[in-house]
All heavy atoms as an XYZ file, in Angstrom:
564
protein
N     -13.473     -9.222    -56.382
C     -14.391     -9.261    -55.287
C     -15.640    -10.017    -55.667
O     -16.271     -9.696    -56.700
C     -14.815     -7.853    -54.860
C     -13.733     -7.038    -54.210
C     -13.250     -5.907    -54.832
C     -13.248     -7.402    -52.976
C     -12.295     -5.136    -54.220
C     -12.285     -6.635    -52.382
C     -11.795     -5.490    -53.003
N     -16.029    -10.957    -54.888
C     -17.309    -11.626    -55.045
C     -18.062    -11.495    -53.740
O     -17.426    -11.352    -52.663
C     -17.167    -13.113    -55.384
O     -16.581    -13.787    -54.252
C     -16.309    -13.325    -56.642
N     -19.371    -11.530    -53.770
C     -20.127    -11.434    -52.504
C     -19.679    -12.511    -51.502
O     -19.519    -12.214    -50.307
C     -21.568    -11.620    -52.944
C     -21.601    -11.062    -54.326
C     -20.283    -11.449    -54.927
N     -19.421    -13.715    -51.969
C     -19.021    -14.796    -51.050
C     -17.658    -14.492    -50.418
O     -17.461    -14.720    -49.211
C     -18.993    -16.109    -51.797
N     -16.713    -13.992    -51.196
C     -15.383    -13.741    -50.634
C     -15.425    -12.530    -49.671
O     -14.717    -12.505    -48.684
C     -14.370    -13.472    -51.744
O     -14.596    -12.247    -52.419
N     -16.292    -11.557    -49.951
C     -16.458    -10.421    -49.058
C     -17.084    -10.865    -47.733
O     -16.620    -10.492    -46.661
C     -17.284     -9.313    -49.727
C     -16.521     -8.737    -50.901
C     -17.661     -8.238    -48.748
C     -17.295     -7.892    -51.822
N     -18.115    -11.660    -47.821
C     -18.751    -12.189    -46.574
C     -17.757    -12.991    -45.775
O     -17.677    -12.854    -44.537
C     -19.971    -13.049    -46.929
C     -21.154    -12.233    -47.336
C     -22.393    -13.071    -47.537
O     -22.675    -13.953    -46.683
O     -23.094    -12.842    -48.542
N     -16.934    -13.817    -46.424
C     -15.936    -14.615    -45.712
C     -14.944    -13.703    -45.041
O     -14.517    -13.940    -43.901
C     -15.239    -15.575    -46.673
N     -14.537    -12.649    -45.731
C     -13.593    -11.687    -45.168
C     -14.178    -10.959    -43.978
O     -13.492    -10.754    -42.955
N     -15.414    -10.567    -44.069
C     -16.083     -9.889    -42.961
C     -16.143    -10.776    -41.702
O     -15.987    -10.317    -40.599
C     -17.485     -9.444    -43.366
C     -17.567     -8.285    -44.350
C     -19.024     -8.078    -44.806
C     -17.025     -6.988    -43.743
N     -16.378    -12.062    -41.935
C     -16.437    -12.995    -40.811
C     -15.150    -13.128    -40.042
O     -15.142    -13.487    -38.856
C     -16.932    -14.355    -41.289
C     -18.387    -14.323    -41.736
C     -18.863    -15.626    -42.344
O     -18.121    -16.606    -42.388
N     -20.084    -15.640    -42.853
N     -14.041    -12.830    -40.689
C     -12.728    -12.917    -40.041
C     -12.339    -11.679    -39.264
O     -11.362    -11.679    -38.520
C     -11.644    -13.254    -41.069
C     -11.743    -14.681    -41.639
C     -10.526    -15.040    -42.465
N     -10.353    -14.212    -43.620
C     -10.859    -14.436    -44.839
N     -11.595    -15.495    -45.051
N     -10.625    -13.605    -45.862
N     -13.102    -10.587    -39.458
C     -12.780     -9.329    -38.782
C     -13.344     -9.275    -37.355
O     -14.413     -9.847    -37.082
C     -13.372     -8.158    -39.583
C     -12.855     -7.954    -40.987
C     -13.610     -6.828    -41.662
C     -11.369     -7.667    -40.979
N     -12.655     -8.582    -36.486
C     -13.125     -8.396    -35.130
C     -14.503     -7.726    -35.106
O     -15.370     -8.043    -34.295
C     -12.115     -7.549    -34.320
O     -10.850     -8.221    -34.374
C     -12.554     -7.404    -32.874
N     -14.717     -6.800    -36.008
C     -15.997     -6.055    -36.077
C     -17.183     -6.986    -36.407
O     -18.336     -6.589    -36.233
C     -15.884     -4.922    -37.081
C     -15.891     -5.404    -38.512
C     -16.976     -3.887    -36.875
N     -16.900     -8.192    -36.841
C     -17.995     -9.132    -37.181
C     -18.933     -9.360    -35.975
O     -20.142     -9.531    -36.174
C     -17.450    -10.460    -37.680
C     -18.553    -11.351    -38.188
O     -19.323    -10.950    -39.070
N     -18.649    -12.537    -37.653
N     -18.406     -9.326    -34.789
C     -19.263     -9.492    -33.604
C     -20.345     -8.414    -33.571
O     -21.495     -8.703    -33.247
C     -18.441     -9.381    -32.301
C     -17.559    -10.582    -32.050
C     -16.833    -10.403    -30.738
C     -15.895    -11.567    -30.498
N     -15.132    -11.383    -29.216
N     -19.975     -7.201    -33.910
C     -20.935     -6.096    -33.932
C     -21.976     -6.304    -35.026
O     -23.150     -6.007    -34.857
C     -20.236     -4.770    -34.098
C     -19.358     -4.429    -32.906
S     -18.405     -2.912    -33.144
C     -19.698     -1.695    -33.209
N     -21.535     -6.828    -36.166
C     -22.449     -7.044    -37.286
C     -23.475     -8.125    -36.949
O     -24.560     -8.133    -37.498
C     -21.664     -7.447    -38.532
C     -20.697     -6.392    -39.105
C     -19.884     -6.985    -40.247
C     -21.433     -5.151    -39.546
N     -23.106     -9.034    -36.051
C     -23.985    -10.170    -35.704
C     -24.892     -9.851    -34.490
O     -25.534    -10.758    -33.971
C     -23.134    -11.382    -35.420
C     -22.302    -11.856    -36.612
C     -23.153    -12.078    -37.868
O     -24.237    -12.619    -37.804
N     -22.644    -11.578    -38.975
N     -24.899     -8.620    -34.035
C     -25.805     -8.256    -32.953
C     -25.177     -8.392    -31.601
O     -25.773     -8.931    -30.668
N     -23.991     -7.905    -31.432
C     -23.230     -7.973    -30.189
C     -23.927     -7.237    -29.073
O     -24.431     -6.127    -29.231
C     -21.851     -7.390    -30.438
C     -20.892     -7.499    -29.313
C     -20.406     -8.723    -28.925
C     -20.456     -6.368    -28.663
C     -19.500     -8.841    -27.907
C     -19.546     -6.466    -27.635
C     -19.077     -7.704    -27.240
N     -24.005     -7.877    -27.890
C     -24.549     -7.259    -26.667
C     -25.956     -6.711    -26.838
O     -26.251     -5.582    -26.452
C     -23.625     -6.208    -26.112
C     -22.337     -6.778    -25.630
C     -21.519     -5.781    -24.877
N     -20.298     -6.390    -24.424
C     -19.364     -5.788    -23.696
N     -19.538     -4.514    -23.377
N     -18.291     -6.420    -23.331
N     -26.803     -7.478    -27.460
C     -28.208     -7.100    -27.603
C     -28.513     -6.129    -28.724
O     -29.673     -5.762    -28.893
N     -27.544     -5.729    -29.461
C     -27.809     -4.829    -30.589
C     -28.431     -5.651    -31.713
O     -28.225     -6.858    -31.826
C     -26.487     -4.205    -31.087
C     -25.806     -3.332    -30.087
C     -26.496     -2.037    -29.900
C     -25.700     -1.142    -28.965
N     -26.323      0.125    -28.741
N     -29.193     -4.995    -32.582
C     -29.813     -5.735    -33.692
C     -28.756     -6.227    -34.696
O     -27.659     -5.638    -34.797
C     -30.757     -4.721    -34.343
C     -30.220     -3.394    -33.936
C     -29.563     -3.595    -32.601
N     -29.090     -7.273    -35.423
C     -28.239     -7.743    -36.514
C     -28.067     -6.623    -37.528
O     -29.013     -5.858    -37.788
C     -28.857     -8.922    -37.227
C     -28.988    -10.210    -36.428
C     -29.789    -11.256    -37.201
C     -27.611    -10.753    -36.081
N     -26.863     -6.493    -38.078
C     -26.608     -5.478    -39.086
C     -27.067     -5.963    -40.470
O     -27.220     -7.178    -40.711
C     -25.134     -5.167    -39.108
N     -27.271     -5.025    -41.363
C     -27.672     -5.341    -42.737
C     -26.438     -5.742    -43.525
O     -25.940     -4.994    -44.377
C     -28.386     -4.178    -43.371
C     -29.170     -4.557    -44.591
O     -28.868     -5.646    -45.180
O     -30.094     -3.817    -44.959
N     -25.904     -6.930    -43.242
C     -24.681     -7.413    -43.871
C     -24.854     -7.525    -45.384
O     -23.951     -7.159    -46.128
C     -24.202     -8.731    -43.245
C     -23.012     -9.299    -43.978
C     -23.853     -8.533    -41.768
N     -25.992     -8.019    -45.914
C     -26.129     -8.036    -47.362
C     -25.968     -6.646    -48.017
O     -25.377     -6.530    -49.093
C     -27.527     -8.602    -47.587
C     -27.782     -9.457    -46.371
C     -27.130     -8.697    -45.263
N     -26.463     -5.614    -47.360
C     -26.324     -4.259    -47.907
C     -24.858     -3.819    -47.837
O     -24.356     -3.140    -48.743
C     -27.187     -3.265    -47.117
N     -24.140     -4.187    -46.770
C     -22.731     -3.859    -46.697
C     -21.948     -4.588    -47.792
O     -21.101     -3.969    -48.452
C     -22.190     -4.259    -45.318
C     -20.682     -4.111    -45.087
C     -20.254     -2.659    -45.304
C     -20.295     -4.593    -43.720
N     -22.255     -5.832    -47.989
C     -21.603     -6.582    -49.063
C     -21.877     -5.968    -50.425
O     -20.971     -5.785    -51.232
C     -22.032     -8.075    -49.045
C     -21.556     -8.823    -50.295
C     -21.554     -8.772    -47.769
N     -23.120     -5.578    -50.668
C     -23.473     -4.896    -51.924
C     -22.666     -3.624    -52.114
O     -22.216     -3.318    -53.217
C     -24.970     -4.594    -52.001
C     -25.823     -5.827    -52.182
O     -25.278     -6.919    -52.535
O     -27.061     -5.718    -51.969
N     -22.515     -2.847    -51.041
C     -21.766     -1.615    -51.108
C     -20.285     -1.863    -51.449
O     -19.691     -1.175    -52.280
C     -21.883     -0.836    -49.810
N     -19.711     -2.878    -50.813
C     -18.302     -3.209    -51.087
C     -18.143     -3.673    -52.507
O     -17.168     -3.309    -53.198
C     -17.801     -4.257    -50.057
C     -17.812     -3.657    -48.652
C     -16.414     -4.749    -50.444
C     -17.594     -4.692    -47.548
N     -19.058     -4.486    -53.000
C     -19.016     -4.942    -54.385
C     -19.095     -3.752    -55.344
O     -18.334     -3.660    -56.307
C     -20.122     -5.946    -54.694
C     -20.281     -6.187    -56.190
C     -19.864     -7.275    -53.976
N     -19.965     -2.804    -55.040
C     -20.137     -1.622    -55.900
C     -18.868     -0.803    -55.937
O     -18.445     -0.338    -57.001
C     -21.320     -0.793    -55.411
N     -18.202     -0.611    -54.799
C     -16.962      0.146    -54.764
C     -15.886     -0.588    -55.569
O     -15.154      0.033    -56.344
C     -16.492      0.404    -53.309
C     -15.073      0.941    -53.290
C     -17.460      1.338    -52.616
N     -15.826     -1.898    -55.427
C     -14.863     -2.673    -56.174
C     -15.129     -2.592    -57.696
O     -14.167     -2.463    -58.479
N     -16.366     -2.612    -58.094
C     -16.699     -2.519    -59.505
C     -16.326     -1.145    -60.068
O     -15.832     -1.004    -61.192
C     -18.174     -2.817    -59.758
C     -18.470     -4.291    -59.627
C     -19.901     -4.589    -59.986
N     -20.136     -6.024    -59.859
C     -21.305     -6.558    -59.521
N     -22.345     -5.797    -59.359
N     -21.410     -7.883    -59.402
N     -16.584     -0.115    -59.249
C     -16.212      1.223    -59.669
C     -14.692      1.305    -59.865
O     -14.205      1.855    -60.874
C     -16.672      2.279    -58.650
C     -16.187      3.658    -59.009
C     -16.937      4.439    -59.908
C     -15.009      4.177    -58.509
C     -16.459      5.700    -60.291
C     -14.530      5.396    -58.898
C     -15.275      6.164    -59.780
O     -14.825      7.400    -60.164
N     -13.953      0.792    -58.895
C     -12.492      0.856    -58.969
C     -12.010      0.094    -60.191
O     -11.115      0.567    -60.927
C     -11.894      0.254    -57.707
N     -12.575     -1.082    -60.446
C     -12.168     -1.854    -61.604
C     -12.470     -1.146    -62.935
O     -11.671     -1.115    -63.827
C     -12.896     -3.211    -61.576
C     -12.473     -4.148    -62.695
C     -13.177     -5.492    -62.619
O     -14.340     -5.568    -62.149
O     -12.552     -6.476    -63.037
N     -13.661     -0.500    -62.993
C     -14.047      0.180    -64.217
C     -13.198      1.433    -64.483
O     -13.092      1.881    -65.635
C     -15.519      0.574    -64.136
N     -12.624      1.989    -63.411
C     -11.843      3.234    -63.567
C     -10.355      3.036    -63.262
O      -9.638      3.991    -62.983
C     -12.431      4.286    -62.631
C     -13.822      4.699    -63.080
O     -13.983      5.471    -63.994
N     -14.839      4.109    -62.464
N      -9.903      1.797    -63.318
C      -8.523      1.455    -62.972
C      -7.474      2.300    -63.706
O      -6.460      2.636    -63.143
C      -8.284     -0.051    -63.219
C      -7.025     -0.555    -62.567
S      -6.757     -2.322    -62.823
C      -8.342     -3.006    -62.398
N      -7.752      2.616    -64.937
C      -6.757      3.319    -65.765
C      -6.502      4.738    -65.261
O      -5.418      5.289    -65.468
C      -7.223      3.389    -67.220
N      -7.475      5.330    -64.588
C      -7.329      6.712    -64.143
C      -7.503      6.915    -62.624
O      -7.343      7.995    -62.121
C      -8.276      7.634    -64.901
S     -10.011      7.253    -64.654
N      -7.812      5.841    -61.916
C      -8.042      5.967    -60.468
C      -6.717      6.047    -59.735
O      -5.882      5.159    -59.843
C      -8.845      4.733    -59.949
C      -9.249      4.724    -58.513
C     -10.204      5.883    -58.228
C      -9.921      3.407    -58.153
N      -6.554      7.118    -58.988
C      -5.348      7.368    -58.219
C      -5.575      6.987    -56.760
O      -4.729      6.376    -56.118
C      -4.900      8.857    -58.326
C      -3.732      9.144    -57.406
C      -4.593      9.219    -59.764
N      -6.764      7.325    -56.252
C      -7.043      7.085    -54.831
C      -8.543      6.888    -54.655
O      -9.334      7.586    -55.272
C      -6.565      8.258    -54.008
C      -6.706      8.115    -52.514
C      -6.164      9.313    -51.755
O      -5.629     10.262    -52.369
O      -6.253      9.291    -50.511
N      -8.894      5.987    -53.746
C     -10.295      5.733    -53.430
C     -10.389      5.392    -51.960
O      -9.772      4.441    -51.499
C     -10.858      4.575    -54.284
C     -12.272      4.090    -54.007
C     -13.285      5.213    -54.161
C     -12.617      2.943    -54.912
N     -11.144      6.166    -51.217
C     -11.319      5.964    -49.810
C     -12.793      6.151    -49.447
O     -13.353      7.185    -49.788
C     -10.446      6.950    -49.021
C     -10.580      6.801    -47.532
O     -10.756      5.654    -47.048
O     -10.490      7.810    -46.823
N     -13.381      5.174    -48.846
C     -14.768      5.262    -48.394
C     -14.746      5.040    -46.902
O     -14.393      3.939    -46.426
C     -15.652      4.217    -49.103
C     -17.097      4.314    -48.619
C     -15.574      4.337    -50.618
N     -15.072      6.083    -46.135
C     -14.933      5.988    -44.681
C     -15.681      7.160    -44.022
O     -15.379      8.298    -44.393
C     -13.455      5.992    -44.345
C     -13.189      5.788    -42.889
O     -13.962      5.187    -42.181
N     -12.080      6.341    -42.414
N     -16.570      6.897    -43.138
C     -17.031      5.609    -42.656
C     -18.218      5.100    -43.457
O     -18.828      5.817    -44.231
C     -17.474      5.914    -41.223
C     -17.991      7.328    -41.300
C     -17.073      7.998    -42.339
N     -18.505      3.865    -43.243
C     -19.728      3.233    -43.780
C     -20.594      2.882    -42.574
O     -20.121      2.179    -41.665
C     -19.432      1.969    -44.621
C     -20.707      1.290    -45.021
C     -18.583      2.340    -45.830
N     -21.803      3.392    -42.538
C     -22.704      3.056    -41.454
C     -23.562      1.893    -41.925
O     -24.247      1.994    -42.946
C     -23.570      4.266    -41.072
C     -22.684      5.382    -40.518
C     -24.637      3.855    -40.060
C     -23.422      6.655    -40.234
N     -23.548      0.815    -41.163
C     -24.357     -0.350    -41.489
C     -25.552     -0.324    -40.540
O     -25.398     -0.444    -39.333
C     -23.569     -1.681    -41.309
C     -24.410     -2.855    -41.758
C     -22.284     -1.586    -42.102
N     -26.715     -0.157    -41.118
C     -27.935     -0.077    -40.334
C     -28.434     -1.463    -39.953
O     -27.947     -2.466    -40.442
C     -28.997      0.682    -41.143
C     -28.579      2.120    -41.419
C     -29.612      2.804    -42.248
N     -29.274      4.225    -42.401
C     -29.788      5.018    -43.308
N     -30.663      4.517    -44.173
N     -29.470      6.268    -43.361
N     -29.481     -1.522    -39.126
C     -30.037     -2.837    -38.761
C     -30.517     -3.600    -40.003
O     -30.836     -2.991    -41.041
C     -31.204     -2.499    -37.822
C     -30.808     -1.173    -37.226
C     -30.105     -0.429    -38.333
N     -30.621     -4.909    -39.865
C     -31.027     -5.773    -40.978
C     -32.240     -5.211    -41.702
O     -33.227     -4.836    -41.099
C     -31.323     -7.171    -40.439
N     -32.102     -5.153    -43.023
C     -33.177     -4.663    -43.879
C     -33.181     -3.152    -44.072
O     -33.966     -2.636    -44.873
N     -32.332     -2.407    -43.352
C     -32.334     -0.936    -43.437
C     -31.218     -0.344    -44.253
O     -31.121      0.854    -44.405
C     -32.337     -0.339    -42.025
N     -30.305     -1.195    -44.751
C     -29.271     -0.726    -45.663
C     -27.931     -0.344    -45.001
O     -27.764     -0.477    -43.804
N     -27.076      0.151    -45.836
C     -25.755      0.641    -45.428
C     -25.509      1.942    -46.157
O     -25.929      2.110    -47.330
C     -24.659     -0.381    -45.792
N     -24.832      2.879    -45.490
C     -24.630      4.224    -46.095
C     -23.169      4.596    -45.993
O     -22.572      4.554    -44.923
C     -25.481      5.264    -45.329
C     -25.231      6.663    -45.878
C     -26.945      4.940    -45.356
N     -22.585      4.972    -47.129
C     -21.247      5.522    -47.123
C     -21.389      6.977    -46.790
O     -21.999      7.769    -47.530
C     -20.595      5.356    -48.498
N     -20.835      7.398    -45.663
C     -20.968      8.759    -45.176
C     -20.073      9.708    -45.929
O     -20.434     10.848    -46.231
C     -20.700      8.850    -43.669
C     -20.794     10.271    -43.163
C     -21.712      7.958    -42.915
N     -18.866      9.239    -46.281
C     -17.900     10.091    -46.957
C     -17.092      9.241    -47.905
O     -16.813      8.081    -47.611
C     -16.993     10.762    -45.930
C     -16.098     11.848    -46.524
O     -16.470     12.439    -47.558
O     -15.012     12.077    -45.976
N     -16.726      9.822    -49.027
C     -15.885      9.123    -49.997
C     -14.921     10.118    -50.644
O     -15.314     11.268    -50.897
C     -16.726      8.436    -51.075
N     -13.719      9.669    -50.902
C     -12.740     10.455    -51.607
C     -12.365      9.641    -52.838
O     -11.969      8.488    -52.734
C     -11.474     10.687    -50.728
C     -10.275     11.280    -51.491
C     -10.531     12.738    -51.792
C      -9.030     11.122    -50.653
N     -12.484     10.308    -53.998
C     -12.095      9.653    -55.240
C     -11.191     10.637    -55.990
O     -11.617     11.768    -56.274
C     -13.324      9.316    -56.126
C     -14.251      8.359    -55.379
C     -12.877      8.739    -57.460
C     -15.564      8.155    -56.065
N      -9.978     10.222    -56.259
C      -9.037     11.040    -57.030
C      -8.727     10.301    -58.337
O      -8.332      9.160    -58.332
C      -7.724     11.277    -56.265
C      -7.849     12.337    -55.220
C      -6.500     12.806    -54.625
N      -5.443     11.827    -54.631
C      -4.237     12.050    -55.144
N      -3.912     13.168    -55.728
N      -3.307     11.108    -55.021
N      -8.969     11.032    -59.396
C      -8.676     10.480    -60.742
C      -7.534     11.265    -61.324
O      -7.370     12.421    -61.062
C      -9.908     10.592    -61.638
C     -11.204      9.941    -61.125
C     -12.361     10.277    -61.999
C     -11.036      8.442    -60.981
N      -6.706     10.570    -62.108
C      -5.572     11.253    -62.706
C      -5.497     11.033    -64.187
O      -6.192     10.242    -64.776
């Protein structure tokens, strides 16, 4: 995972319209979302030998400059 590849992937998703301020909503804090995805990927990579399951859902992306928050996460190590 690189920030550039994550941003490119986000742009291909249907939800990208919402991230870009769909129907008068504010722009989402996409850089914070990208940082969160990179962090999860780094955690997974660092724990690959014992990571059985990793689920982060949902992630709330706040308006630009306000961050992103992982509301719930499941991590199973074996």
